[in-house]
C-alpha positions, 0 to 999 in steps of 0.5 A: 445884104445880110447872109445871117438869114441864110445861115439860119436857114442852112442850120434850121430847115435845109435837108442833109447836108451834101459834101462836093469837091471839084464835082459838078452839083448841077450842069447848064440846061438840066431841071432844078429841084434844089437850091443850095446854101454854101455851108463850107468852101465855095463854089463856081458858077460858069457858062460854058467854062467861064466862071461868072461869079464864086458863091462863098460862106452862106450863100445861094446858088440855084434859086432861079430854078425853084422860082421860075421853074425853068432849066438851069441857066448855069453850072455849078461846081464846087472850086474846093470841098464845100459842105452845101445845105439843099432846099427843095421847091416845098422848103422853099416855098414854105420859107418865102411864105412864113420867113419874109426876112428870107424872100426879101434876102433872096430878092435882094441876091437876085436882084444884085445878081442881075444888075452885075450882068446886065450892067456887064453885057452892056458896059453900065456901072449899075446904080448906087445904094438908092435910086433916082428918077431924074434923067441925069441920074445913073439909074434912068441912064441905066432904065433907058438904055437897057428899053432902047437894047431890048 
């Protein structure tokens, strides 16, 4: 995944940078109005008090609330002093519409996180870089196990 699309977005279209140090940026269950791009520092993503991911330089978080309009699925807390570039709903829609590489990078982040968390929950390793559809391939085994679980 190429984070340069997010770096460019942070510099060119994001709102006024926001500073956080050890503070909660948003809490699980809140209504989401912005996604964020990390310009400096890092942010922990937590479910309850358990950190499930750390977002570093040029990484994004909070995007799902803009995609699905739902409540925040996790809490975001600045791990260290950090500067974040906020992106509101209007700017997000404009970027997805006008910058296909931004949209593609966003989809890659979401897909990567989905594979990571589903595979961890189910005890299955995510497939390699390409999907193969033979019954003996990891992707098919994962899909079969997922459909049985669901």
